Residue, then its C-alpha position, 0 to 999 in steps of 0.5 A: m891730466r886735469i891736475k896738470l892743467s889746473l896747476l898750469f892755469l894757476l901759474i898763468i894767473s899768478t904770473s899775470v897778476y904779479s907782472r902788473i905791479i910796479v914800484t913807483d917809490q912815490p910816497v902816496d902811490l898805494l897798492i891794496v893787496g886783497k879785495a878792498y877799495f879806497g874811499l874818495l870824497s867828491d866836491d859834492g860830499v859823496i863818497e866814491y870808491t876806487d882800487d886805483g891807488s895813484f894819489i898825489i899831494n895837492s897844494r893844500g897838503f891833502v892826499v887826492d886822486r888825479f881828479g882832485r877828490k880827497l882820500y876819505p877820511s882825509i889825510k893832510l900832510p904838514t907843510q914842514s914834513a920831510t917824509v911820509n910813511i904808510n905802514l901795511q895797515g894804512q897808518v900814516d906817519a909824517y917825519i918832520k925835519g928836525k924832530e926825532n919822533a913821527i907824527r901820526l896823521g891818520q888811518i887810511a880806510l878801506f871799504k868792501p862791497d856788501g853785496h847790496g850796492n853799499y860799501i862797508d868800512i873794513t879798516s878795523s876788521n881782521h881781513q888780511i888786506e895790506i896797503h903797500q906804499g910806493k907801488l901800483y897795480i896796473k890794469 
């Protein structure tokens, strides 16, 4: 009986989590699969952290959140870019109209709490965390 209850509980959790993912097809809407956070640079130079991946491109070409805080480290898109591709590791490429090869614009950093009130950069570590482009997690 306990095994059946545990399996039912796991199925409910899995269904709940997956039903909250939406496909937006917006090039800078980003979904983190795993326990990590994006860094955001506030106007006063403080780095803040969020798991909300709903970003936009501002008038200057920077990837920002809805409050205008730049993604940290900042990613700036060239004005002539036609498409943006962000792979599962967070590497950002822009394809320029009329050019065959993409331009690497940077790497989206991911951060994790260290348990002492600080966040550590886990971008280059071997955590099994992915960034999915064009998707959001709705809380």
